[in-house]
Backbone as numpy.savetxt, mean C-alpha at the origin, in Angstrom:
# Nx Ny Nz CAx CAy CAz Cx Cy Cz
-8.61 9.45 -29.34 -8.11 9.47 -27.80 -9.39 9.35 -27.14
-10.71 9.61 -27.00 -11.36 8.84 -26.10 -11.44 7.77 -26.12
-11.49 7.53 -27.52 -11.85 5.64 -28.06 -10.93 5.05 -26.92
-9.05 5.50 -27.05 -8.23 4.93 -26.71 -8.66 4.55 -25.68
-8.87 5.84 -24.24 -9.38 5.91 -23.03 -9.76 4.79 -22.46
-11.35 5.00 -23.47 -12.19 3.92 -23.11 -11.56 2.29 -22.74
-10.66 2.36 -23.77 -10.45 0.53 -24.12 -9.43 0.16 -23.11
-7.99 1.94 -22.74 -7.68 1.35 -21.44 -8.05 0.81 -19.80
-9.80 1.66 -20.22 -10.60 1.61 -18.71 -11.34 -0.03 -18.73
-11.36 -0.20 -20.17 -12.00 -1.04 -20.09 -11.50 -2.21 -19.64
-9.85 -2.04 -20.31 -8.78 -3.43 -19.89 -9.00 -3.63 -18.62
-9.09 -2.43 -18.05 -8.33 -2.49 -16.42 -9.19 -3.18 -15.62
-10.09 -2.53 -15.82 -11.87 -3.08 -15.60 -12.13 -4.90 -15.33
-11.52 -4.87 -16.57 -11.82 -6.41 -17.33 -10.63 -7.49 -16.38
-9.70 -6.54 -15.96 -7.96 -7.39 -15.06 -7.29 -7.72 -16.41
-7.50 -7.10 -17.60 -6.72 -7.75 -18.74 -5.45 -7.47 -18.63
-4.88 -6.78 -17.64 -3.57 -5.80 -17.58 -2.73 -7.24 -16.73
-1.50 -7.35 -16.89 -0.70 -8.34 -16.65 -0.42 -8.37 -14.56
-1.55 -8.50 -14.05 -2.05 -8.22 -12.43 -0.82 -9.41 -12.10
-0.47 -9.86 -10.71 0.50 -10.36 -10.15 0.20 -11.71 -9.73
-0.28 -12.52 -11.16 -0.33 -13.55 -11.03 0.08 -14.57 -12.54
1.47 -15.65 -12.04 1.92 -16.18 -12.73 1.20 -17.25 -13.99
2.57 -17.30 -15.04 1.62 -17.67 -16.00 2.59 -18.54 -16.39
3.96 -19.01 -15.67 4.74 -19.62 -15.66 5.02 -21.00 -15.42
6.45 -21.18 -14.63 6.60 -22.17 -13.35 5.74 -22.23 -12.40
5.27 -20.89 -11.50 4.80 -20.67 -10.32 3.20 -20.18 -10.26
2.57 -21.01 -11.83 1.21 -20.31 -11.83 0.38 -19.79 -10.66
0.13 -20.23 -9.42 -0.44 -20.03 -8.77 0.12 -19.93 -7.15
1.73 -19.23 -7.23 2.45 -19.12 -5.95 3.36 -18.13 -6.39
3.63 -17.51 -5.03 4.37 -16.48 -4.46 5.70 -17.01 -4.01
6.83 -16.48 -3.73 7.69 -16.72 -3.23 8.12 -15.57 -2.20
8.86 -16.59 -0.95 9.40 -15.58 -0.08 10.72 -15.13 0.47
11.18 -14.64 0.91 12.64 -14.62 1.33 12.10 -13.44 2.75
13.08 -14.34 3.73 13.30 -13.47 4.75 14.62 -13.44 5.70
14.23 -12.70 6.68 15.36 -12.32 8.00 15.28 -12.00 8.40
15.84 -11.81 9.91 14.96 -11.11 11.12 15.15 -9.63 11.30
14.50 -9.02 10.06 14.45 -7.74 9.88 13.59 -7.26 8.18
13.70 -8.47 8.01 12.97 -8.00 6.35 12.28 -9.53 5.91
11.27 -9.33 5.43 10.07 -9.77 4.68 9.69 -9.28 3.15
10.65 -10.72 2.38 10.57 -9.99 0.82 9.04 -10.93 -0.12
8.19 -10.43 -0.53 7.23 -11.34 -1.08 7.44 -11.06 -2.33
7.62 -11.98 -3.25 7.41 -12.07 -4.78 6.30 -12.47 -5.44
5.94 -11.62 -6.20 4.15 -11.70 -6.64 5.30 -11.93 -8.10
4.27 -13.10 -9.23 5.06 -13.20 -10.62 3.97 -12.50 -11.17
4.43 -11.70 -12.79 2.93 -10.99 -13.33 3.12 -12.25 -14.57
1.76 -11.82 -14.90 1.18 -12.77 -16.14 1.74 -12.18 -17.70
2.16 -12.69 -18.25 2.24 -12.03 -19.46 3.93 -12.11 -19.60
4.46 -12.14 -19.04 5.93 -11.87 -18.45 6.76 -12.88 -17.64
7.74 -13.56 -18.49 8.09 -14.79 -18.04 9.49 -14.35 -17.03
9.76 -14.76 -16.12 10.46 -14.29 -15.03 10.59 -13.24 -14.29
9.20 -11.86 -14.75 9.13 -10.90 -14.18 8.06 -10.90 -12.86
8.37 -10.42 -12.14 8.11 -10.24 -10.50 7.64 -9.00 -9.55
6.90 -8.76 -8.89 6.78 -7.58 -8.40 7.39 -7.85 -6.75
8.28 -7.39 -6.48 9.16 -7.37 -5.02 8.22 -6.65 -3.97
7.98 -7.10 -2.44 6.91 -6.32 -2.17 7.74 -6.35 -0.97
8.13 -5.44 0.31 9.28 -5.78 1.49 8.41 -5.67 2.22
7.78 -6.48 3.51 7.89 -5.59 4.79 9.19 -5.74 5.80
9.23 -4.73 6.61 10.42 -4.53 7.23 10.14 -4.19 8.76
11.20 -4.68 9.54 11.06 -4.62 10.93 11.85 -2.92 11.75
11.03 -2.22 12.39 11.53 -1.14 13.00 11.43 -0.91 14.19
12.56 -0.65 15.05 12.85 -0.07 16.64 13.34 1.00 16.94
12.62 2.02 17.09 13.00 2.94 17.24 12.44 3.59 18.78
13.14 2.93 20.09 12.68 3.27 21.06 12.56 4.99 21.59
13.26 5.95 20.94 12.86 7.51 21.22 11.46 7.63 20.50
10.73 6.97 19.60 9.46 7.18 19.29 8.62 6.10 19.89
8.96 5.19 20.41 7.82 4.59 20.99 7.61 3.40 19.51
8.78 2.98 19.02 7.71 2.24 17.72 8.72 0.91 18.06
8.08 0.04 17.45 8.42 -1.21 17.36 7.44 -2.08 16.52
7.80 -2.56 15.57 6.88 -2.76 14.57 6.64 -3.17 12.75
6.15 -4.17 12.74 6.46 -4.36 10.20 5.41 -3.61 9.85
6.02 -2.88 9.17 5.23 -2.73 7.99 5.46 -2.36 6.65
4.52 -2.53 5.55 4.94 -2.36 4.50 5.91 -1.16 4.11
6.68 -1.84 3.07 7.62 -0.80 2.97 7.88 -0.15 1.16
8.43 -1.10 0.09 8.89 -0.23 -1.04 8.49 -1.96 -1.71
8.51 -1.53 -3.15 7.67 -2.37 -4.23 8.74 -2.21 -5.40
9.66 -3.45 -6.06 10.24 -3.39 -6.78 9.95 -4.20 -8.26
10.05 -3.39 -9.31 10.18 -4.75 -10.61 11.35 -4.98 -10.94
11.20 -6.62 -10.72 12.63 -7.30 -10.51 12.14 -8.25 -11.77
13.61 -9.29 -12.01 13.41 -10.36 -12.94 14.17 -11.51 -12.09
13.63 -12.97 -12.01 14.47 -13.55 -11.63 15.21 -14.04 -12.17
16.04 -14.43 -11.39 17.72 -14.90 -12.00 18.01 -15.86 -11.37
17.22 -16.81 -10.39 17.62 -18.27 -9.83 16.23 -18.84 -9.20
16.57 -19.97 -8.16 15.84 -19.96 -6.80 15.25 -18.78 -6.16
15.79 -18.56 -5.72 15.27 -17.18 -4.68 16.62 -15.99 -5.04
16.67 -15.91 -6.83 17.69 -14.56 -6.71 16.92 -13.56 -7.58
16.96 -12.04 -7.53 16.43 -11.60 -8.53 17.08 -9.88 -8.69
17.06 -9.75 -9.85 17.93 -8.59 -10.23 16.88 -7.41 -10.49
17.07 -6.08 -9.74 16.30 -4.90 -10.52 16.05 -4.84 -12.15
14.89 -4.26 -12.08 15.06 -3.61 -13.87 14.74 -2.16 -13.57
14.37 -1.77 -12.75 14.53 -0.23 -12.08 15.77 0.00 -11.54
16.09 1.70 -11.44 17.56 2.49 -10.82 17.61 1.96 -9.27
16.06 1.94 -8.82 15.08 2.11 -7.43 14.15 1.10 -7.26
13.03 0.91 -6.33 12.12 0.86 -5.97 11.07 1.68 -6.68
9.85 1.61 -7.33 9.01 2.13 -7.93 8.29 2.43 -6.86
7.52 2.19 -5.72 6.79 2.22 -4.21 7.92 2.42 -3.87
7.45 4.03 -2.95 8.80 4.48 -1.92 8.16 3.91 -0.10
9.30 4.13 0.32 8.67 3.48 1.71 7.86 4.14 2.81
7.32 5.39 2.23 6.30 5.78 3.17 5.20 4.99 3.78
4.37 5.75 4.86 3.32 4.52 4.59 2.49 4.50 3.89
1.57 3.02 4.33 0.86 2.30 2.99 -0.21 2.29 4.07
-0.67 1.63 5.21 -1.31 1.01 5.83 -2.17 1.95 6.86
-1.54 2.69 8.19 -2.28 2.91 9.10 -1.66 4.80 9.23
-2.36 5.46 9.69 -1.70 6.87 10.20 -3.29 7.61 10.64
-3.02 8.10 12.04 -3.99 9.34 12.01 -3.52 10.32 12.67
-3.48 12.06 12.68 -3.68 12.65 13.13 -4.95 13.01 14.07
-3.87 13.44 15.28 -5.09 13.56 16.52 -4.72 15.06 16.67
-5.99 15.81 17.32 -6.23 17.23 17.58 -6.46 17.21 19.23
-5.57 18.23 19.76 -5.37 18.55 21.03 -5.65 19.64 21.62
-6.93 20.03 22.55 -7.36 21.20 22.52 -7.29 22.13 21.37
-7.46 21.64 20.10 -8.25 22.15 19.01 -6.41 22.41 18.28
-5.93 21.66 18.66 -4.45 22.11 17.91 -4.01 20.29 17.04
-3.20 20.17 16.34 -2.83 18.90 15.65 -1.79 18.92 16.14
-1.40 17.36 16.36 -0.33 16.89 16.98 0.92 17.79 16.24
2.38 17.43 16.03 3.36 17.88 15.16 3.47 16.79 14.04
2.94 15.77 14.08 2.67 14.69 12.81 1.79 13.73 13.47
1.88 12.92 12.60 0.55 11.24 12.42 1.42 11.03 13.71
0.63 9.51 13.87 0.87 8.62 14.48 0.12 7.42 13.95
1.22 6.31 13.79 1.23 4.90 13.38 2.22 5.08 12.51
2.22 3.58 12.51 3.63 2.94 10.94 4.62 3.89 10.69
4.61 4.60 9.72 6.14 4.90 9.37 6.32 6.46 10.24
4.88 6.98 11.00 5.78 8.55 11.69 5.97 7.83 12.97
5.61 6.67 13.61 6.13 5.87 14.70 5.30 5.75 16.04
5.13 5.88 17.10 4.32 5.88 18.44 3.54 4.73 18.09
3.52 3.51 17.70 2.95 2.40 17.67 4.15 1.06 18.09
3.36 0.44 18.97 4.12 -0.51 19.29 3.27 -2.17 18.96
4.19 -3.20 18.74 3.30 -4.36 18.29 3.49 -4.97 20.02
2.35 -6.01 19.90 2.14 -6.97 21.46 2.56 -8.80 20.46
2.07 -8.96 19.73 1.69 -9.82 19.16 2.39 -9.98 17.22
2.91 -11.02 16.78 3.03 -10.67 15.63 3.72 -12.56 15.06
2.96 -12.60 13.68 2.79 -13.85 13.43 3.26 -14.08 11.64
3.47 -14.75 11.13 3.87 -15.21 9.72 3.50 -16.65 8.89
2.78 -16.29 8.49 2.29 -18.16 8.12 2.60 -18.50 6.85
3.24 -19.22 6.42 3.18 -19.80 4.51 2.42 -20.94 4.38
1.13 -20.61 3.38 0.34 -21.81 3.17 0.03 -22.47 4.71
-0.28 -21.54 6.03 -0.94 -22.36 7.03 -0.02 -22.46 7.83
1.87 -22.60 7.59 2.37 -22.94 8.17 3.30 -22.63 9.16
3.51 -21.97 9.91 3.81 -21.22 11.30 5.48 -20.55 10.34
6.25 -19.71 10.39 7.20 -19.33 10.19 7.51 -19.08 10.83
9.07 -18.78 11.51 10.03 -17.69 12.33 10.18 -16.47 12.11
9.86 -15.80 12.63 10.34 -14.20 11.74 12.17 -13.85 11.96
12.15 -14.39 13.27 14.03 -14.54 13.78 14.95 -15.43 13.17
14.53 -15.89 12.06 15.17 -16.59 11.30 15.41 -16.72 9.55
16.73 -16.85 9.27 16.60 -16.53 7.84 15.93 -17.51 7.05
15.16 -17.39 5.68 14.43 -18.53 5.50 13.91 -18.09 4.02
13.49 -19.25 3.37 12.77 -18.73 2.12 11.70 -20.06 2.27
10.35 -19.98 0.83 9.83 -20.64 0.63 9.02 -20.26 -0.15
8.05 -21.15 -1.01 6.91 -20.80 -1.79 5.68 -21.81 -1.63
4.99 -20.72 -2.06 3.97 -21.28 -1.75 2.46 -20.69 -2.32
0.85 -20.97 -2.21 -0.08 -19.69 -2.90 -0.89 -18.86 -2.07
-0.65 -18.78 -0.39 -0.51 -17.62 0.37 0.35 -17.58 1.60
0.55 -16.30 1.46 1.64 -16.27 3.01 1.02 -14.85 3.52
0.66 -15.19 4.86 -0.23 -14.47 5.77 0.31 -13.92 7.27
0.13 -12.74 7.64 0.95 -11.85 8.29 0.01 -11.04 9.09
0.33 -11.25 10.86 -0.61 -10.77 11.99 -0.02 -9.82 12.29
-0.43 -8.89 12.90 0.35 -8.00 14.07 -0.80 -7.31 14.35
-0.89 -7.02 15.90 -1.22 -6.53 16.92 -0.62 -5.09 17.63
-1.18 -4.62 17.79 -0.60 -3.68 18.57 -0.93 -2.37 18.75
-0.09 -1.32 19.58 -1.11 -0.41 20.62 -0.39 1.04 20.33
-1.29 1.99 20.07 -0.95 3.14 18.63 -1.02 4.23 20.20
0.07 5.17 20.32 -0.29 6.33 21.39 -0.27 7.41 21.04
-0.78 8.19 22.70 -0.66 9.70 21.57 0.69 10.25 20.89
0.71 11.29 20.14 2.26 11.76 19.78 2.18 12.32 21.01
3.88 11.54 20.96 5.53 12.07 21.87 4.96 11.71 23.43
4.23 10.57 23.59 4.22 9.98 24.72 4.00 8.35 24.70
4.30 7.95 26.16 3.72 6.51 25.41 2.28 5.73 26.35
1.43 6.97 25.85 0.22 6.61 26.92 -1.07 6.00 25.45
-0.77 4.56 25.54 -1.63 3.89 24.17 -3.16 4.92 24.56
-3.99 4.98 23.45 -5.21 5.71 23.00 -5.97 4.63 21.95
-5.55 3.85 20.93 -5.87 2.66 20.04 -5.13 1.32 20.01
-6.02 0.43 20.00 -5.24 -1.18 19.55 -5.85 -0.94 18.30
-4.44 -1.73 17.32 -4.31 -1.56 15.98 -4.19 -3.03 16.09
-5.28 -3.77 15.28 -4.60 -5.21 14.73 -4.68 -5.26 13.09
-3.54 -5.72 12.03 -3.93 -5.71 11.21 -3.29 -7.59 10.39
-3.57 -7.53 9.17 -4.18 -8.99 8.19 -3.54 -8.81 7.39
-2.21 -9.37 6.83 -1.79 -9.01 5.09 -2.30 -10.74 4.50
-2.85 -10.76 3.55 -2.76 -11.47 3.25 -1.84 -11.64 1.48
-0.77 -12.36 1.00 -0.20 -12.07 -0.26 -0.33 -13.23 -1.37
-0.88 -13.47 -2.30 -1.34 -14.60 -3.21 -1.24 -13.86 -4.24
-1.23 -14.78 -5.30 -0.85 -14.24 -6.89 -1.90 -13.19 -7.05
-2.92 -13.16 -6.43 -3.92 -12.28 -6.54 -3.93 -10.95 -6.16
-2.80 -10.67 -5.65 -2.25 -9.31 -5.21 -1.95 -9.46 -3.49
-2.15 -8.08 -2.74 -2.25 -8.09 -1.40 -3.80 -7.61 -0.82
-4.07 -8.32 0.08 -5.18 -7.81 1.35 -4.84 -7.60 2.29
-5.43 -6.56 2.59 -4.77 -5.37 3.89 -6.29 -5.78 4.84
-6.38 -6.08 5.98 -7.55 -5.99 6.74 -7.10 -5.51 8.02
-7.87 -4.49 8.66 -7.56 -3.91 10.05 -8.55 -3.09 10.59
-8.23 -3.56 11.97 -9.00 -3.13 13.07 -8.45 -2.15 13.55
-9.22 -1.09 14.35 -8.72 0.30 15.29 -9.90 0.29 15.99
-9.33 -0.29 17.23 -10.31 -0.03 18.46 -9.59 1.43 19.86
-10.55 2.38 19.49 -10.17 3.72 20.76 -10.38 3.08 22.26
-9.32 3.88 22.55 -9.27 3.20 23.66 -9.70 4.21 25.31
-9.83 5.31 24.53 -10.48 6.44 24.72 -11.08 7.36 24.13
-11.74 8.77 24.55 -12.32 9.32 23.61 -10.92 10.18 23.05
-11.04 10.45 21.93 -10.10 11.28 21.05 -10.73 12.12 20.05
-10.08 13.10 19.98 -10.23 14.42 18.58 -9.02 13.78 17.20
-9.94 13.26 16.27 -9.17 12.86 14.98 -9.50 13.87 14.42
-8.48 14.24 13.91 -8.14 15.37 12.87 -8.64 14.40 10.76
-7.63 13.79 11.00 -7.87 12.59 10.03 -7.55 11.59 10.11
-8.11 10.21 9.68 -7.57 8.62 9.42 -7.41 8.53 8.56
-5.99 7.72 7.73 -5.95 7.08 6.77 -5.54 5.96 6.76
-6.60 4.48 6.37 -6.92 3.83 6.13 -5.77 2.49 4.88
-5.24 3.62 4.32 -5.17 2.52 2.78 -4.68 3.74 2.02
-3.16 3.59 2.07 -2.41 4.69 0.89 -1.21 3.94 0.03
-0.53 4.77 -1.07 0.41 3.81 -1.32 1.08 5.03 -2.38
2.80 4.89 -1.51 3.47 6.34 -2.21 4.07 5.16 -3.06
3.62 5.24 -4.46 4.22 5.25 -5.75 4.24 6.56 -6.87
5.80 5.65 -7.08 6.24 6.85 -7.75 5.58 7.86 -8.77
5.63 8.77 -9.32 5.92 9.65 -10.41 7.12 9.37 -11.29
7.99 9.38 -11.01 9.13 9.49 -11.88 10.29 9.31 -11.10
11.19 8.61 -11.27 12.53 8.32 -10.34 13.72 9.23 -10.95
14.80 9.13 -9.88 15.72 10.02 -10.15 16.61 10.15 -11.41
16.45 9.03 -12.36 17.25 9.22 -13.55 16.16 9.60 -14.37
14.96 9.63 -14.09 14.20 10.34 -14.91 13.42 9.14 -15.48
13.12 8.21 -15.21 12.20 7.36 -15.78 10.66 7.59 -15.05
9.85 7.99 -16.23 8.38 7.97 -15.67 7.62 6.62 -15.43
7.44 6.71 -14.12 6.55 5.33 -13.39 5.37 5.63 -13.25
4.57 6.40 -12.99 3.15 6.87 -13.56 2.75 8.11 -14.11
1.90 7.90 -14.84 1.33 9.18 -15.70 -0.06 9.30 -15.93
-1.02 8.18 -15.77 -2.14 8.74 -15.82 -2.70 7.73 -14.48
-4.42 8.07 -14.24 -5.02 8.09 -13.38 -6.48 8.22 -13.60
-7.46 7.20 -12.75 -8.73 6.53 -13.02 -9.46 6.57 -11.98
-10.35 6.94 -11.08 -11.40 6.94 -9.97 -12.89 5.88 -10.48
-12.80 5.32 -9.75 -13.53 4.31 -9.66 -13.69 3.96 -11.19
-15.03 3.94 -12.01 -15.17 3.53 -13.35 -15.41 4.81 -13.66
-15.16 5.89 -13.69 -15.31 7.43 -14.56 -14.36 7.08 -15.70
-14.88 8.18 -17.10 -14.32 7.65 -18.22 -13.24 9.16 -17.95
-13.53 9.99 -17.34 -12.11 10.91 -17.10 -10.94 10.15 -16.54
-9.80 10.36 -17.18 -8.54 9.84 -16.85 -7.42 11.27 -16.61
-7.50 11.16 -15.67 -5.80 13.01 -15.44 -4.77 12.26 -15.21
-4.25 13.35 -15.59 -2.72 13.12 -16.52 -2.10 13.55 -15.09
-1.42 12.82 -14.70 -0.45 13.15 -13.33 0.70 12.82 -13.77
1.25 13.23 -14.48 2.76 13.05 -15.20 3.78 13.82 -15.03
3.20 14.37 -13.92 4.80 16.58 -13.53 3.47 16.66 -12.60
4.31 17.15 -11.52 3.67 18.02 -10.30 2.57 18.87 -11.01
1.43 19.37 -10.54 0.31 20.09 -11.13 -0.27 20.79 -9.92
-0.11 21.90 -9.22 -0.79 22.53 -8.01 -2.82 22.37 -8.68
-2.54 22.87 -10.06 -3.74 23.47 -10.09 -4.62 22.96 -10.68
-4.34 21.13 -10.48 -5.04 20.08 -10.88 -5.42 19.37 -8.96
-7.24 19.28 -9.39 -7.09 18.61 -8.17 -7.67 17.37 -8.62
-7.27 16.25 -8.31 -6.91 14.98 -7.92 -7.88 14.07 -6.90
-8.89 14.00 -6.42 -9.86 13.83 -5.30 -11.09 13.67 -5.47
-11.78 12.82 -4.79 -13.25 12.33 -4.89 -13.39 12.15 -3.14
-15.18 11.84 -2.96 -15.69 12.08 -2.16 -16.25 9.86 -2.22
-15.98 9.50 -1.52 -17.19 7.72 -1.75 -16.50 7.10 -2.66
-14.78 7.14 -2.54 -13.94 6.57 -3.86 -14.09 5.25 -3.44
-13.78 4.56 -4.14 -13.96 2.76 -3.57 -12.66 2.36 -4.20
-12.27 2.94 -5.42 -10.90 2.63 -6.24 -10.68 3.21 -7.16
-8.87 2.86 -7.13 -8.26 4.11 -7.86 -7.21 2.98 -8.81
-7.32 3.31 -10.15 -5.76 2.75 -10.63 -5.15 4.04 -11.63
-3.77 3.34 -10.97 -2.48 4.36 -11.88 -1.70 3.62 -12.53
-1.21 4.33 -13.39 -0.18 3.34 -14.50 0.48 4.74 -15.35
1.46 4.03 -15.91 2.45 4.83 -16.38 2.30 3.74 -18.18
2.66 4.70 -19.15 2.19 4.16 -20.52 4.18 3.87 -20.70
5.00 4.47 -19.98 6.16 4.64 -20.69 6.64 3.13 -19.98
6.22 3.05 -18.54 7.30 1.93 -17.92 6.04 0.32 -17.88
5.05 0.61 -18.07 4.29 -0.44 -18.13 4.02 -0.97 -17.13
4.20 -0.19 -16.02 3.30 -1.18 -14.77 2.39 0.03 -14.10
1.69 -0.90 -13.63 0.08 -0.25 -12.80 0.15 -0.78 -11.32
-0.64 0.23 -11.17 -1.22 -0.49 -9.28 -2.69 -0.10 -9.45
-3.38 -0.51 -8.43 -4.93 -0.58 -8.09 -5.18 -0.64 -6.89
-5.81 0.10 -6.06 -6.33 0.15 -4.75 -7.58 0.20 -4.47
-7.96 -0.78 -3.91 -9.69 -0.44 -3.59 -9.73 -0.72 -2.50
-10.97 0.18 -1.78 -11.18 0.35 -0.15 -12.78 -0.11 0.29
-12.77 -0.45 1.65 -13.99 -0.73 2.03 -13.53 -1.00 3.35
-15.14 0.20 3.84 -14.58 0.54 5.56 -15.93 0.23 6.45
-16.00 -0.12 7.76 -17.12 -0.34 8.67 -16.48 0.29 10.08
-17.51 1.56 9.74 -19.15 1.94 9.36 -18.53 2.66 8.50
-19.26 3.12 7.16 -18.83 4.05 6.10 -19.09 5.36 6.31
-18.04 6.16 6.40 -18.10 7.75 6.96 -18.27 8.24 5.98
-19.47 9.53 6.23 -19.70 10.18 4.81 -18.49 10.95 4.15
-17.27 11.81 5.90 -16.58 12.61 5.62 -14.98 12.09 4.59
-15.59 10.43 4.21 -14.26 10.07 3.60 -13.88 10.45 2.46
-12.86 10.86 1.97 -11.93 11.50 0.65 -10.97 11.11 0.01
-10.79 10.82 -1.23 -9.62 9.98 -1.60 -8.82 11.88 -2.46
-7.40 11.24 -2.66 -7.03 12.06 -3.37 -5.17 11.94 -3.95
-5.15 12.44 -4.80 -3.36 12.14 -4.82 -2.62 13.01 -4.72
-1.11 12.58 -4.18 -0.61 13.66 -3.77 0.40 14.36 -4.24
0.18 14.99 -6.07 1.21 15.05 -6.67 1.67 16.27 -7.07
1.71 17.26 -6.01 1.43 18.65 -6.37 3.17 19.32 -6.06
4.18 18.50 -4.53 5.09 18.74 -4.68 6.61 17.80 -5.66
7.27 18.76 -6.73 8.02 17.98 -7.78 9.49 17.18 -6.67
9.53 17.49 -5.52 10.60 17.20 -4.65 10.41 15.97 -4.78
9.11 15.61 -4.35 8.71 14.33 -3.52 9.00 12.61 -4.71
8.64 13.13 -5.63 8.39 12.70 -6.81 7.66 11.80 -7.25
6.60 11.84 -6.08 5.54 10.57 -5.94 4.17 11.06 -6.63
3.40 10.00 -6.58 1.92 9.87 -6.74 0.99 9.30 -5.42
1.08 9.85 -4.72 0.58 9.18 -3.24 -0.36 8.85 -3.18
-1.14 7.64 -3.32 -2.65 7.65 -3.24 -3.21 7.85 -1.27
-3.64 8.76 -1.22 -4.12 8.82 0.39 -6.42 8.33 -0.04
-6.43 7.81 1.12 -7.71 7.37 1.18 -8.25 7.76 2.31
-8.65 8.89 2.67 -8.44 9.45 4.45 -10.03 8.82 5.18
-10.43 7.71 5.48 -11.31 7.37 6.00 -12.49 8.14 6.79
-11.88 9.35 7.14 -13.11 10.15 8.07 -12.21 11.94 8.25
-12.94 13.08 7.84 -12.62 13.98 8.07 -12.57 13.92 10.23
-12.34 15.56 10.84 -12.88 15.51 12.14 -13.79 14.73 12.45
-13.84 14.32 13.50 -14.57 14.03 14.65 -14.30 13.38 16.15
-14.98 13.49 16.99 -14.56 13.11 18.37 -15.03 11.83 18.33
-14.22 10.69 18.77 -14.45 9.25 18.29 -14.09 9.26 19.98
-14.98 7.83 20.61 -15.46 7.77 21.98 -14.73 6.54 21.99
-14.53 6.14 23.43 -13.97 5.31 23.77 -14.76 3.78 23.90
-13.76 2.66 23.29 -14.91 1.60 22.50 -15.41 1.52 21.10
-15.27 2.63 20.27 -15.78 2.37 18.90 -14.58 1.65 18.43
-14.88 1.00 17.22 -14.12 0.06 16.54 -14.42 0.71 14.73
-13.67 0.53 14.35 -13.45 0.79 13.26 -12.23 -0.27 12.58
-13.21 -0.66 11.16 -13.25 -1.50 9.88 -12.40 -1.40 8.91
-11.52 -1.94 7.84 -11.43 -1.65 6.78 -10.40 -2.82 6.14
-10.79 -2.40 4.80 -10.51 -3.82 3.69 -10.09 -2.81 2.60
-8.30 -3.28 2.52 -7.54 -2.72 1.42 -7.14 -3.69 0.26
-7.56 -3.88 -1.00 -6.51 -4.40 -1.56 -6.36 -3.91 -2.83
-4.68 -4.38 -2.95 -3.49 -3.87 -3.63 -3.42 -5.03 -4.60
-3.37 -3.90 -6.20 -2.48 -5.34 -7.02 -1.40 -4.28 -7.75
-0.30 -5.32 -7.91 0.75 -3.74 -8.47 1.35 -5.01 -9.65
1.01 -4.87 -10.81 1.68 -5.40 -11.90 2.03 -4.44 -12.68
2.06 -5.43 -14.17 2.81 -5.26 -15.68 1.62 -5.13 -16.58
1.42 -4.18 -17.21 0.66 -4.83 -18.52 0.75 -5.57 -19.50
0.13 -6.20 -19.78 0.24 -7.72 -20.73 1.15 -6.90 -22.28
1.83 -7.65 -22.85 2.89 -7.16 -23.78 2.22 -6.48 -24.52
0.93 -7.02 -25.46 0.52 -6.73 -26.21 -0.43 -4.99 -26.24
-0.47 -5.08 -24.71 -1.52 -3.72 -24.57 -1.11 -2.85 -23.92
0.29 -2.96 -24.00 1.80 -1.75 -23.52 1.87 -0.77 -24.17
0.61 0.08 -24.14 0.54 1.74 -24.97 -0.28 2.38 -24.53
């Protein structure tokens, strides 16, 4: 059994699992399909003709929560049926629409706010946004599609104190989609002194199992450790976490799907922490959380930077076991 686990870890590290890179007609290209409220990227998967990972970015507008932004939402396992048409292979998405990118919990007078700020949680409004396909600007207000080697998305926004319209941080995020996966570079600039309980600059709300019983993920490893965690079910007694974790890989032996998230920060905070939230059965996910820092008071003008690299894909056919 240990030998098998070592083999799996070696294959993951060597990149021999089917990452999102094509081996068919679109060997080094991604497909883009967009509407004024959604951008879908289709990343082809090696060793699986016509098989793609679809990743969605959606536009959100909610004046009641001072929210106007684009953010990553879902990922699907799909099969290509035409030039720009695809069919889901599962009953629903395998990455859920929780926050992937940036959210923080503020403390005020020693008390936590009712919820996080940013992205899914609200209280963030964009001021600038752009989308490029192989360097060519794309109009986000128009329906369209295209094929290219690289899609770049950039958004500049302000993040507010929860429940108010008072800006406390500036946020810039740049996303690059290619056959190598998704790269997210972020910068948070604090506009005033704020007490932060924790900041999350990379997350992945990947499913543990779907409502129809399909097991999506059941194994997880941190960095290059030989310890493989069983995350096939909700288990409050199992602690899946660590400090200074730079890379996490999670996969499903039944589904053949895998995800890898690798992070880097500037500055690197000593209180950083990774953990997998697999404790509540009703959520149905094994969400990966990378806490950039623990409790700290940030100064006006302080800048935090992060880079996260995501690979979502499917095992090579011969190694899917």
